[in-house]
C-alpha positions as CSV (number, residue, x, y, z in Angstrom):
1,M,-16.6,-7.2,6.7
2,S,-14.6,-5.8,9.9
3,D,-11.6,-7.7,8.0
4,L,-11.0,-5.1,5.0
5,I,-8.6,-3.0,5.1
6,L,-6.8,-0.2,3.0
7,I,-3.1,-0.2,3.3
8,Y,-2.0,3.4,1.7
9,T,1.8,3.5,0.7
10,T,4.0,5.7,-1.1
11,W,7.2,4.5,-4.0
12,S,9.5,6.9,-5.8
13,S,7.7,6.6,-9.0
14,T,4.8,5.1,-11.4
15,A,7.1,2.3,-12.6
16,E,8.2,1.4,-8.9
17,A,4.3,1.5,-7.5
18,K,3.0,-0.6,-10.6
19,K,5.6,-3.3,-10.7
20,A,4.7,-3.6,-6.5
21,G,1.5,-4.1,-7.3
22,K,1.5,-6.5,-10.0
23,H,4.0,-8.2,-7.7
24,L,1.4,-7.8,-4.7
25,L,-1.7,-9.1,-6.9
26,K,0.2,-12.1,-8.6
27,K,0.9,-13.1,-4.8
28,R,-2.9,-13.1,-4.5
29,L,-2.1,-10.8,-1.7
30,C,-4.6,-8.1,-2.4
31,T,-7.9,-7.8,-5.1
32,C,-6.6,-4.4,-6.7
33,V,-4.1,-1.9,-6.2
34,N,-4.6,2.3,-7.1
35,V,-1.7,4.0,-8.1
36,F,-2.1,7.9,-7.8
37,P,-0.7,10.4,-10.0
38,P,2.7,12.3,-8.0
39,V,2.2,13.7,-4.2
40,S,4.8,16.5,-3.1
41,P,5.2,15.2,0.6
42,L,7.4,17.7,3.2
43,Y,8.1,15.6,6.1
44,W,11.1,15.7,8.5
45,W,14.3,13.8,7.5
46,P,16.9,12.0,8.4
47,P,15.0,11.4,11.9
48,K,15.8,13.9,14.5
49,A,18.0,16.3,12.3
50,G,15.3,18.7,12.5
51,K,15.6,19.4,8.5
52,L,12.7,19.3,6.2
53,E,13.0,17.9,3.5
54,G,10.4,17.4,0.4
55,A,10.1,15.0,-2.5
56,K,7.9,13.8,-5.5
57,E,6.6,10.5,-4.4
58,I,3.8,7.9,-6.0
59,V,0.7,6.7,-4.3
60,M,-0.3,3.3,-4.0
61,T,-4.0,2.1,-2.1
62,I,-3.8,-1.7,-1.6
63,K,-7.7,-3.0,-0.8
64,T,-7.0,-6.5,1.3
65,L,-7.7,-8.5,4.3
66,K,-6.4,-7.6,7.8
67,N,-4.8,-11.4,7.7
68,K,-2.9,-10.7,4.7
69,Y,-1.1,-7.3,6.7
70,K,2.0,-8.9,7.5
71,A,2.7,-10.8,4.0
72,I,2.1,-7.5,2.2
73,E,4.5,-5.9,4.6
74,K,7.2,-8.3,4.3
75,E,7.2,-8.2,0.5
76,I,7.0,-4.7,0.4
77,Y,10.4,-4.2,2.4
78,K,11.8,-6.7,-0.2
79,I,10.8,-4.6,-3.3
80,H,10.7,-1.3,-2.0
81,S,13.8,1.2,-3.0
82,F,13.2,3.6,0.1
83,D,15.3,2.3,3.5
84,T,12.2,3.5,5.6
85,P,8.8,3.1,3.7
86,C,5.4,4.3,4.5
87,I,2.9,1.5,5.1
88,I,-0.2,2.8,6.7
89,A,-3.0,0.1,7.2
90,L,-6.5,2.0,7.5
91,P,-9.8,0.0,8.2
92,V,-12.9,0.3,6.6
93,Y,-15.9,1.3,8.4
94,K,-17.9,0.1,5.9
95,V,-18.6,-1.7,2.2
96,N,-21.3,-2.6,-0.2
97,K,-21.6,-6.6,0.1
98,D,-21.0,-7.4,-3.8
99,Y,-17.6,-5.5,-3.7
100,Y,-16.5,-7.2,-0.5
101,N,-17.4,-10.8,-1.7
102,W,-15.4,-9.5,-4.6
103,I,-12.4,-8.8,-2.7
104,K,-12.7,-11.8,-0.4
105,G,-13.1,-14.1,-3.2
106,E,-9.8,-13.1,-5.1
107,I,-7.5,-12.7,-2.3
108,A,-5.9,-16.4,-1.5
109,S,-6.9,-18.4,1.4
């Protein structure tokens, strides 16, 4: 079960996040996505400019397997509106067996 990961990514709108989630699901690269209400990140942008910026973003988590990360990253770059999208993979320490089996069974080999 150590091959399960969560991918954290952010989007410019709920519509964009949902469209991306459906795209990834239809390609069977993940089992489930969660789209969260707007968050208000603060960050340095542009890089090395020393300027603090803020925005409104939508967070999406993607439940998938490690071996799907590269394909998901590639698809996100194709469809994302940001020049530098946030795509962070997090390892899953534990998961119940039934849920894990469902995830594994729904993702294309």
